[in-house]
C-alpha positions in Angstrom: -92.5 54.5 68.1 -92.9 57.5 70.3 -95.8 59.7 69.4 -96.9 63.1 70.7 -100.5 63.5 71.7 -101.7 67.1 71.9 -104.8 69.2 71.3 -106.3 72.4 72.8 -108.2 73.2 75.9 -111.4 71.3 76.0 -110.8 69.3 72.8 -111.2 66.1 74.8 -107.6 64.9 75.0 -108.2 63.1 78.3 -111.0 61.1 76.7 -108.6 59.9 74.1 -105.8 59.1 76.6 -108.3 57.0 78.5 -109.1 55.1 75.3 -105.4 54.5 74.6 -104.8 53.3 78.1 -107.8 50.9 77.9 -106.0 49.3 74.9 -102.9 48.8 77.0 -100.9 51.6 75.3 -98.5 53.6 77.6 -99.3 57.3 77.8 -96.8 59.5 79.5 -98.4 62.5 81.0 -96.3 65.7 80.9 -98.6 67.6 83.4 -98.4 64.8 85.9 -94.6 64.7 85.6 -94.4 68.5 86.0 -96.2 68.1 89.3 -93.9 65.2 90.4 -90.6 66.9 89.6 -91.3 69.8 92.0 -92.0 67.6 95.0 -89.7 67.9 98.1 -86.4 66.0 97.6 -86.4 66.3 93.8 -83.8 68.3 91.9 -86.2 70.8 90.5 -87.7 71.4 93.9 -84.2 72.2 95.4 -83.4 74.6 92.5 -86.8 76.4 92.9 -86.3 76.9 96.6 -82.7 78.1 96.1 -83.9 80.7 93.5 -87.2 81.8 94.9 -86.5 81.4 98.7 -88.2 79.5 101.4 -91.1 81.9 101.7 -92.7 80.2 98.7 -93.1 77.0 100.8 -96.1 75.8 102.8 -95.7 74.6 106.4 -95.3 71.0 105.3 -92.5 71.9 102.9 -94.5 71.6 99.7 -94.3 74.5 97.2 -97.2 76.9 97.6 -98.3 76.9 93.9 -100.5 80.0 94.4 -97.6 82.1 95.9 -95.2 80.9 93.2 -97.8 81.6 90.5 -98.3 85.1 91.7 -94.5 85.7 91.4 -94.0 84.2 88.0 -97.2 85.5 86.3 -96.3 89.1 87.3 -92.7 88.9 86.2 -91.8 87.4 82.8 -88.1 86.9 83.7 -89.1 85.0 86.8 -91.5 82.8 84.8 -88.7 82.0 82.4 -86.4 81.2 85.3 -89.0 78.7 86.6 -89.5 77.2 83.2 -85.7 76.8 82.8 -85.6 74.8 86.0 -88.7 72.7 85.5 -88.9 72.0 81.8 -85.5 70.1 81.3 -86.4 67.9 84.3 -89.8 67.1 82.8 -88.3 66.3 79.4 -85.6 64.0 81.1 -88.2 62.1 83.1 -90.5 61.7 80.0 -87.6 60.3 77.9 -86.7 57.9 80.7 -90.3 56.7 81.0 -90.7 56.3 77.2 -87.4 54.3 77.0 -88.5 52.1 80.0 -91.9 51.4 78.2 -90.1 50.4 75.0 -87.7 48.2 77.0 -90.7 46.4 78.4 -91.9 45.7 74.8 -94.3 48.6 74.1 -94.3 49.2 70.3 -96.2 52.4 70.6 -95.7 55.0 73.3 -97.6 58.3 73.6 -96.3 61.4 75.2 -99.3 63.5 76.3 -97.9 67.1 76.0 -100.6 69.7 76.0 -98.3 72.5 74.8 -96.3 70.4 72.4 -96.2 73.1 69.7 -96.1 76.1 72.0 -93.1 74.7 74.0 -91.3 73.6 70.7 -91.1 70.0 71.9 -91.9 68.4 68.5 -88.3 67.1 68.3 -89.1 64.7 71.2 -91.6 62.6 69.2 -91.6 60.9 65.8 -95.2 61.7 64.9 -97.9 63.9 66.2 -101.6 63.0 66.9 -103.8 66.1 67.4 -107.2 65.7 69.2 -109.4 68.3 67.5 -112.7 70.1 68.3 -113.8 73.3 66.5 -113.1 76.6 68.3 -116.7 77.3 69.1 -117.1 73.8 70.7 -114.0 74.4 72.8 -115.4 77.6 74.0 -118.8 76.1 74.8 -117.2 73.2 76.7 -115.0 75.6 78.7 -117.9 77.8 79.7 -119.9 74.7 80.8 -117.0 72.7 82.4 -114.8 75.4 84.0 -117.6 77.9 84.7 -115.6 80.7 83.2 -116.8 84.0 81.9 -116.8 84.1 78.1 -113.9 86.6 77.9 -111.8 84.6 80.4 -112.3 81.5 78.2 -111.4 83.3 75.0 -108.3 84.7 76.7 -107.1 81.2 77.6 -107.8 79.9 74.1 -105.8 82.9 72.7 -102.8 81.8 74.9 -102.5 78.6 72.8 -101.8 78.0 69.2 -105.1 78.1 67.3 -106.6 74.5 67.1 -106.9 74.8 63.3 -103.2 75.5 63.0 -102.4 72.4 65.1 -104.9 70.4 62.9 -102.9 71.4 59.8 -99.6 70.4 61.3 -100.8 67.0 62.7 -99.6 63.7 61.3 -102.8 62.1 62.5 -106.1 63.7 63.5 -108.8 62.6 66.0 -111.8 64.7 65.6 -113.6 64.7 69.0 -116.6 66.8 68.0 -119.0 63.8 67.5 -120.1 60.9 69.7 -117.8 58.8 71.9 -118.2 55.9 69.5 -117.0 58.1 66.6 -114.0 59.1 68.6 -113.3 55.5 69.5 -113.5 54.5 65.9 -110.9 57.2 65.0 -108.6 56.0 67.8 -108.7 52.5 66.3 -108.0 53.8 62.8 -105.1 56.0 64.0 -103.5 53.0 65.9 -104.0 50.8 62.8 -102.3 53.4 60.6 -99.4 53.8 63.1 -98.9 50.1 63.2 -98.8 49.7 59.5 -96.4 52.6 59.2 -94.1 50.9 61.7 -94.1 47.7 59.7 -93.5 49.4 56.3 
């Protein structure tokens, strides 16, 4: 069974992915794959260089993320162009990795997709697990962790679907606002529920 794992900024999703991996459950990381598909020699890399030109490259041939970021964040059509190159590749690699994990006998595979709802990728997974923390806690964690100004943090949170909306749409919820032990217990409970659902 392929499950989507998502949450919001600073809800503690990486804590949960760590717990899943400790239990031997494959977690496919969308962000990691997004970095890999734009490495030199990859299809997406070639397409990006063709479209944006060689001036976005560093001396070693890697894409200068800062330079590319400046282009796409100041021009919506260029941002869409970049997404149209990168996203299909990310989805293709994620599907391949999920199929490979199932072929190796994994009964449960998680796809860790931070913007699962925002990018309309719910069709890629059978069920969705949301890692939740209340808005004010997200904000407090961001101010502490990322050393952001409060308005910057709120702006980043506004760019995502509200966490309470994701909570309502989840098939399974892991509330990560308590202790690590409480989160761990919920991970166990969710895995047990998924396994029993698979067998029914």
